[in-house]
Backbone as JSON, one array per atom type, in Angstrom:
{
  "sequence": "MRNPILNRLHLKEYLLYGAFGSVAFMLPVLYFLYQNKYENMYYLFIGCALFMAVIFYYNYKLLDRPYDKKRAVSMLLASHLTILAGVIISSILIFVAFLFFFPNLFSDMHTDRIVADAPAQVEAYKPMGLMMMVMAVNILGNFSAGSFISVVTTYAGKRDQTKDRPAPLETNISSESNR",
  "N": [[142.4, 80.45, 114.83], [142.1, 76.87, 114.32], [142.29, 75.24, 111.25], [139.84, 73.55, 109.87], [139.61, 71.8, 107.57], [141.04, 69.47, 107.27], [140.75, 67.85, 108.9], [139.36, 64.36, 110.67], [136.87, 64.02, 110.1], [136.14, 65.9, 108.13], [137.58, 64.18, 106.25], [136.58, 62.15, 105.8], [134.24, 63.04, 104.94], [134.8, 63.94, 102.35], [135.51, 61.59, 101.15], [133.28, 60.16, 100.97], [131.29, 61.71, 99.45], [132.7, 61.91, 97.32], [132.71, 59.26, 96.89], [129.71, 59.06, 96.29], [129.65, 60.76, 93.99], [131.41, 59.32, 92.07], [129.69, 56.81, 91.77], [127.51, 57.85, 90.84], [128.54, 58.86, 88.21], [129.46, 56.1, 87.06], [127.11, 54.82, 86.86], [125.97, 55.65, 84.08], [127.99, 54.83, 82.72], [128.32, 51.89, 83.02], [126.33, 51.4, 81.76], [126.65, 52.1, 79.06], [128.69, 50.39, 78.82], [127.59, 47.9, 78.95], [125.63, 47.95, 76.73], [127.12, 48.34, 74.58], [127.88, 49.69, 72.23], [128.93, 52.28, 69.87], [127.82, 54.71, 69.27], [126.49, 55.43, 71.64], [128.11, 56.66, 73.12], [127.61, 59.14, 74.3], [126.71, 58.8, 76.79], [128.61, 58.75, 78.61], [129.44, 61.45, 79.21], [126.83, 62.33, 80.3], [127.09, 60.9, 82.65], [129.29, 62.68, 83.66], [127.66, 64.87, 83.87], [125.83, 63.94, 86.09], [128.06, 63.67, 87.93], [128.52, 66.18, 88.13], [126.37, 67.3, 89.24], [126.32, 66.12, 91.8], [128.67, 67.11, 93.02], [127.75, 69.79, 93.03], [125.8, 69.62, 94.93], [127.37, 69.08, 97.18], [128.74, 71.45, 97.53], [126.63, 73.19, 97.74], [125.69, 72.38, 100.26], [128.21, 73.18, 101.82], [128.05, 76.02, 101.84], [126.39, 76.38, 104.34], [127.83, 76.1, 106.51], [129.78, 77.83, 109.01], [132.41, 78.16, 108.99], [133.46, 77.46, 106.21], [131.6, 79.03, 104.84], [132.55, 81.75, 105.16], [135.04, 82.1, 104.46], [135.94, 81.72, 100.93], [137.91, 80.37, 99.86], [138.64, 78.11, 101.53], [136.37, 76.94, 101.13], [136.57, 76.21, 98.06], [139.02, 74.82, 98.31], [138.03, 72.27, 99.99], [135.97, 71.26, 98.17], [137.45, 70.65, 95.83], [139.25, 68.63, 96.84], [136.95, 66.88, 97.37], [136.18, 66.33, 94.79], [138.85, 65.34, 93.75], [139.03, 62.88, 95.28], [136.73, 61.52, 94.22], [137.17, 61.28, 91.66], [139.47, 59.56, 91.61], [138.31, 57.42, 92.66], [136.3, 56.86, 90.87], [138.01, 56.14, 88.79], [139.23, 53.73, 89.54], [136.76, 51.85, 89.82], [136.46, 52.08, 86.86], [138.2, 50.44, 86.03], [137.9, 47.97, 87.42], [135.34, 47.8, 86.42], [135.76, 47.3, 83.5], [137.24, 45.06, 83.58], [135.4, 43.3, 84.23], [133.52, 43.28, 81.87], [135.47, 42.83, 79.78], [136.98, 40.28, 80.33], [139.71, 39.55, 79.0], [141.42, 41.7, 79.12], [143.91, 43.16, 78.09], [144.38, 41.58, 75.78], [144.29, 41.09, 72.29], [141.49, 41.68, 70.08], [138.53, 41.41, 68.14], [137.31, 44.59, 66.78], [134.44, 45.09, 66.37], [133.64, 43.56, 68.91], [134.62, 44.88, 70.7], [133.85, 47.53, 70.83], [130.67, 48.09, 69.06], [129.82, 49.13, 65.81], [132.08, 51.06, 65.55], [133.82, 53.97, 64.12], [136.41, 53.62, 61.54], [138.44, 55.17, 62.26], [138.88, 55.11, 64.99], [139.92, 52.45, 65.61], [140.24, 50.39, 67.59], [141.51, 47.57, 68.78], [142.2, 46.44, 71.06], [140.74, 46.19, 74.21], [141.69, 47.82, 76.14], [142.27, 50.25, 74.78], [140.0, 51.48, 74.76], [139.24, 51.8, 77.36], [140.85, 53.34, 77.61], [140.02, 55.74, 76.67], [137.63, 56.05, 78.29], [138.8, 56.64, 80.71], [139.96, 59.01, 80.21], [137.89, 60.86, 79.69], [136.77, 60.58, 82.28], [138.7, 61.78, 83.89], [139.38, 64.19, 82.56], [136.76, 65.29, 82.13], [135.45, 64.93, 84.47], [137.07, 66.2, 86.69], [136.96, 68.99, 85.34], [134.24, 69.5, 85.07], [133.55, 69.4, 87.79], [134.94, 71.27, 88.73], [134.63, 73.69, 87.67], [131.62, 73.96, 88.41], [132.18, 74.05, 91.1], [133.63, 76.53, 91.51], [131.62, 78.19, 90.61], [129.28, 77.84, 92.29], [130.73, 78.81, 94.6], [131.5, 81.19, 94.61], [128.93, 82.51, 93.7], [126.78, 81.69, 95.67], [127.74, 83.03, 98.03], [126.78, 85.15, 100.49], [127.51, 87.97, 101.31], [130.44, 89.34, 100.01], [132.08, 90.92, 100.33], [132.78, 90.85, 103.14], [134.57, 88.66, 103.05], [137.25, 87.3, 104.23], [140.7, 88.25, 103.86], [143.44, 86.92, 102.25], [146.19, 85.85, 104.4], [148.99, 87.53, 104.09], [152.62, 88.08, 103.77], [154.02, 90.86, 104.82], [156.05, 92.16, 105.16], [159.09, 92.64, 103.78], [162.16, 91.98, 103.21], [165.39, 93.76, 103.06], [167.17, 93.07, 101.73], [166.28, 91.62, 99.75], [165.6, 93.47, 97.86], [168.04, 94.14, 96.54]],
  "CA": [[141.34, 79.37, 114.64], [142.67, 75.98, 113.55], [141.75, 75.05, 109.98], [138.88, 71.99, 109.97], [139.43, 71.15, 106.24], [141.99, 68.31, 107.05], [140.6, 66.9, 110.18], [138.98, 63.35, 110.35], [135.55, 64.1, 109.79], [135.89, 66.28, 106.66], [138.03, 63.65, 104.89], [135.3, 60.83, 105.32], [132.96, 63.61, 104.13], [135.45, 64.02, 101.02], [135.3, 60.33, 100.74], [131.74, 59.71, 100.83], [130.54, 62.61, 98.59], [133.58, 61.64, 96.09], [132.06, 57.98, 96.27], [128.65, 59.21, 95.47], [129.87, 61.34, 92.56], [131.99, 58.45, 91.3], [129.09, 55.98, 91.34], [126.42, 58.77, 89.93], [129.39, 58.47, 86.8], [129.64, 54.71, 86.73], [125.7, 54.43, 86.28], [125.81, 55.73, 82.69], [129.55, 54.09, 82.02], [128.11, 50.78, 83.05], [124.84, 51.22, 80.83], [127.55, 52.11, 78.04], [129.35, 48.87, 78.63], [126.07, 46.9, 78.52], [125.05, 48.32, 75.37], [128.22, 48.05, 73.54], [127.58, 50.67, 70.62], [129.88, 53.43, 69.73], [126.86, 55.71, 69.23], [126.22, 55.73, 72.99], [129.2, 57.5, 73.75], [127.37, 60.6, 75.0], [126.27, 58.24, 78.23], [129.74, 59.2, 79.49], [129.22, 62.99, 79.4], [125.96, 62.3, 80.97], [127.81, 60.82, 83.56], [130.04, 63.72, 84.15], [126.57, 65.8, 84.2], [125.64, 63.73, 87.48], [128.91, 63.75, 88.81], [128.55, 67.92, 88.52], [125.09, 67.45, 90.3], [126.64, 65.68, 93.36], [129.74, 68.11, 93.5], [127.01, 71.24, 93.35], [125.09, 69.56, 95.84], [128.16, 69.08, 98.49], [129.33, 72.92, 97.72], [125.46, 74.15, 98.42], [125.87, 72.05, 101.76], [128.92, 73.92, 102.58], [127.54, 77.11, 102.18], [125.8, 76.56, 105.57], [128.93, 76.11, 107.65], [130.33, 78.74, 109.48], [133.88, 78.31, 108.5], [133.38, 77.91, 104.86], [130.97, 80.33, 104.56], [133.37, 82.9, 105.74], [136.29, 81.75, 103.26], [135.79, 81.22, 99.64], [139.45, 79.37, 99.77], [138.33, 76.91, 102.08], [135.43, 75.97, 100.3], [137.2, 75.65, 96.88], [139.87, 73.35, 98.48], [137.18, 71.36, 100.15], [135.14, 70.71, 96.79], [138.47, 69.97, 95.07], [139.56, 67.62, 97.61], [136.05, 65.87, 97.05], [136.52, 65.92, 93.4], [139.94, 64.43, 93.64], [138.38, 61.71, 95.57], [135.78, 60.99, 93.41], [137.7, 60.78, 90.08], [140.27, 58.58, 91.91], [137.56, 56.14, 93.06], [135.66, 56.3, 89.78], [139.16, 55.41, 87.87], [139.38, 52.21, 90.24], [135.63, 51.21, 89.54], [136.16, 52.02, 85.76], [139.24, 49.61, 85.85], [137.31, 46.95, 87.72], [134.24, 47.42, 85.14], [136.5, 46.74, 82.11], [137.87, 43.77, 83.87], [134.14, 42.13, 84.28], [132.91, 43.29, 80.95], [136.17, 42.3, 78.99], [138.18, 39.55, 80.68], [140.84, 39.59, 78.49], [141.53, 43.35, 78.82], [145.13, 43.17, 77.21], [144.51, 40.94, 74.45], [143.72, 41.36, 70.92], [140.1, 41.05, 69.64], [137.99, 41.91, 66.75], [136.78, 45.87, 66.91], [133.25, 45.01, 66.84], [133.41, 43.11, 70.01], [134.99, 45.8, 71.86], [132.7, 48.72, 70.39], [130.06, 47.95, 67.88], [129.78, 50.25, 64.77], [132.97, 52.25, 65.74], [134.48, 54.2, 62.79], [137.78, 53.07, 61.48], [139.56, 56.16, 62.76], [139.09, 54.49, 66.35], [141.13, 51.61, 65.53], [140.29, 49.77, 68.65], [141.73, 46.38, 68.45], [142.24, 45.88, 72.39], [139.74, 46.82, 75.17], [142.66, 48.91, 76.77], [142.0, 51.48, 74.14], [138.56, 52.0, 74.96], [139.26, 52.26, 78.75], [141.71, 54.79, 77.94], [139.12, 57.02, 76.09], [136.41, 56.62, 79.24], [139.69, 57.23, 81.86], [140.25, 60.37, 79.79], [136.67, 61.72, 79.79], [136.61, 60.7, 83.57], [139.69, 62.66, 84.61], [139.29, 65.38, 82.15], [135.62, 65.68, 82.16], [134.63, 65.2, 86.13], [137.7, 67.3, 87.04], [136.62, 70.4, 84.64], [132.78, 69.69, 85.34], [133.4, 69.46, 89.33], [135.82, 72.56, 89.23], [133.57, 74.76, 87.04], [130.36, 74.09, 89.32], [132.47, 74.54, 92.63], [133.97, 77.92, 91.68], [130.52, 78.89, 90.36], [128.99, 77.92, 93.65], [131.19, 79.03, 95.64], [131.15, 82.86, 94.58], [127.59, 82.99, 93.44], [126.4, 81.38, 96.87], [128.01, 83.76, 99.21], [125.62, 86.35, 100.7], [128.15, 88.83, 101.23], [131.35, 88.73, 99.46], [132.76, 92.06, 100.76], [133.56, 90.44, 104.26], [135.34, 87.65, 102.91], [138.74, 87.62, 105.11], [141.73, 88.34, 102.83], [144.35, 85.48, 102.53], [147.28, 86.3, 105.09], [150.12, 87.84, 102.94], [153.65, 88.71, 104.67], [154.05, 92.27, 104.5], [157.86, 92.31, 105.55], [160.1, 92.62, 102.7], [163.55, 92.32, 103.6], [166.06, 94.8, 102.22], [168.49, 91.9, 100.78], [165.77, 91.06, 98.46], [165.57, 94.24, 96.7], [169.15, 94.36, 95.78]],
  "C": [[141.99, 78.2, 113.89], [141.7, 75.31, 112.45], [141.13, 73.7, 109.99], [138.96, 71.54, 108.61], [140.28, 69.9, 106.4], [141.9, 67.54, 108.27], [139.56, 65.53, 109.73], [137.79, 63.43, 109.54], [135.1, 64.83, 108.46], [136.83, 65.08, 105.56], [137.16, 62.33, 104.8], [134.29, 61.78, 104.61], [133.75, 63.71, 102.5], [135.18, 62.6, 100.3], [134.1, 59.91, 100.17], [131.11, 60.73, 99.9], [131.47, 62.38, 97.22], [133.13, 60.27, 95.73], [130.88, 58.05, 95.76], [128.77, 59.9, 94.14], [130.32, 60.16, 91.7], [130.85, 57.23, 90.83], [127.81, 56.65, 90.6], [127.43, 58.67, 88.56], [129.24, 57.41, 86.62], [128.28, 54.31, 86.29], [125.71, 54.48, 85.0], [126.98, 55.0, 81.97], [128.91, 52.51, 81.97], [126.89, 50.34, 82.04], [125.55, 51.15, 79.38], [128.14, 50.74, 77.77], [128.44, 47.71, 78.04], [125.64, 47.06, 77.13], [126.14, 48.13, 74.51], [128.23, 48.81, 72.28], [128.59, 51.9, 70.8], [128.72, 54.76, 69.81], [126.31, 56.06, 70.69], [127.14, 56.03, 73.82], [129.03, 58.63, 74.63], [126.95, 60.04, 76.7], [127.52, 58.79, 79.12], [129.69, 60.52, 79.93], [127.71, 62.9, 80.17], [126.36, 61.83, 82.57], [128.42, 61.88, 84.44], [128.94, 64.9, 84.42], [126.27, 65.56, 85.88], [126.51, 63.86, 88.42], [129.17, 65.44, 89.38], [127.67, 67.93, 89.56], [125.64, 67.1, 91.91], [127.75, 66.8, 93.76], [128.79, 69.61, 93.87], [126.32, 70.86, 94.63], [126.0, 69.64, 97.29], [128.39, 70.8, 98.6], [127.9, 73.7, 98.47], [125.15, 73.76, 99.95], [126.95, 72.93, 102.48], [128.93, 75.39, 102.72], [126.75, 77.61, 103.78], [126.8, 76.53, 106.75], [129.78, 77.47, 107.76], [131.68, 79.17, 109.13], [134.2, 78.41, 107.05], [132.59, 78.58, 104.25], [131.53, 81.51, 104.43], [134.32, 83.16, 104.64], [136.13, 81.07, 101.92], [137.02, 80.07, 99.4], [139.06, 77.99, 100.22], [137.21, 75.99, 101.45], [135.64, 75.53, 98.96], [138.13, 74.53, 97.3], [138.92, 72.29, 98.99], [136.49, 70.47, 98.97], [136.31, 70.22, 95.73], [139.29, 68.85, 95.44], [138.39, 66.49, 97.18], [136.24, 65.4, 95.55], [137.45, 65.0, 92.98], [139.49, 63.01, 94.16], [137.42, 60.63, 94.72], [136.19, 60.6, 91.95], [139.07, 59.67, 90.46], [139.13, 57.53, 92.36], [136.81, 55.66, 91.82], [136.71, 55.6, 88.61], [139.06, 54.04, 88.34], [137.89, 51.44, 89.92], [135.66, 51.23, 88.15], [137.2, 50.61, 85.32], [138.43, 47.92, 86.02], [135.78, 46.36, 86.52], [134.56, 46.77, 83.81], [136.78, 45.48, 82.64], [136.82, 42.75, 83.82], [133.77, 42.15, 82.83], [133.95, 42.55, 79.67], [137.28, 41.58, 79.87], [139.44, 39.56, 80.49], [140.94, 40.97, 78.17], [142.73, 43.42, 77.85], [145.19, 42.5, 76.15], [143.57, 41.55, 73.32], [142.24, 41.1, 70.7], [139.32, 41.99, 68.78], [137.24, 43.63, 67.3], [135.37, 45.53, 67.27], [132.78, 44.45, 68.14], [133.69, 43.91, 71.12], [133.76, 47.04, 71.52], [132.02, 48.46, 69.23], [129.99, 49.07, 66.92], [130.67, 51.62, 65.01], [133.53, 52.66, 64.43], [135.63, 53.55, 62.78], [138.54, 54.07, 61.96], [139.74, 55.58, 64.19], [140.1, 53.27, 66.35], [141.37, 50.74, 67.15], [140.44, 48.22, 68.7], [142.19, 45.68, 70.1], [141.07, 47.03, 73.74], [140.47, 47.81, 76.02], [142.47, 50.16, 76.37], [140.98, 52.21, 74.76], [138.38, 52.28, 76.28], [140.09, 53.3, 78.81], [140.8, 55.99, 77.91], [138.31, 57.11, 77.47], [137.52, 57.01, 80.49], [139.76, 58.66, 81.28], [138.79, 61.38, 80.19], [136.64, 61.46, 81.42], [137.37, 61.63, 84.34], [139.51, 63.76, 84.2], [137.86, 66.21, 82.49], [134.98, 65.97, 83.55], [135.47, 66.22, 86.55], [137.34, 68.81, 86.49], [135.13, 70.43, 85.07], [132.73, 70.25, 86.95], [133.99, 70.83, 89.35], [135.06, 73.58, 88.82], [132.57, 74.87, 88.11], [130.99, 74.51, 90.66], [132.84, 76.05, 92.81], [132.54, 78.97, 91.49], [129.55, 79.07, 91.76], [129.51, 78.54, 94.9], [131.27, 80.66, 95.7], [129.78, 83.25, 94.45], [126.85, 82.59, 94.8], [126.68, 82.2, 97.66], [127.46, 84.72, 99.25], [126.26, 87.8, 100.58], [129.66, 88.85, 100.88], [132.47, 89.78, 100.23], [133.17, 91.76, 102.14], [134.12, 89.39, 104.17], [136.7, 87.82, 103.47], [139.66, 87.37, 103.87], [142.7, 87.3, 103.46], [145.71, 86.31, 103.12], [148.51, 86.34, 104.45], [151.41, 88.39, 104.21], [153.77, 90.06, 103.82], [155.33, 92.6, 104.65], [158.6, 91.96, 104.4], [161.42, 93.06, 103.29], [164.04, 93.2, 102.39], [167.16, 94.12, 101.17], [167.47, 91.94, 99.53], [165.57, 92.16, 97.5], [166.83, 94.62, 96.21], [169.53, 93.55, 94.52]]
}
């Protein structure tokens, strides 16, 4: 049977659910940038939770497909490709949002104009520093949360894991490799 994970229909699906996840992540990020307060930094993690919810929904949908239902590895691969698409799309959206909120993204400005009430340790003199913090939450937080929920959904959602097909491994070991 041909592997349907990389056909056009699935690639469109990865981009679609990745875009849904990135939009869900970007809503709290935009509210954080609009409020412009350091104490509202937890909105970024609410965005990670929303991204994780979209990935959970996608994995839950994969449980009904006959090919993915039988193979845990294909479900994990499909969900991780969706996570990767979502992280890339949200990185682009973060850059566009920062250009909108901070038109002079690469120039120096007062710290309170970038993030109000920030502690002295932050030392954000350029909006680019804040953008790197948001990008770090996007890349690390969304990928970690998405990977966690995809592994949990894949193995907890399968009805009968004893019938999972094993990975094809080569059993012929040449005698030259033993020397």
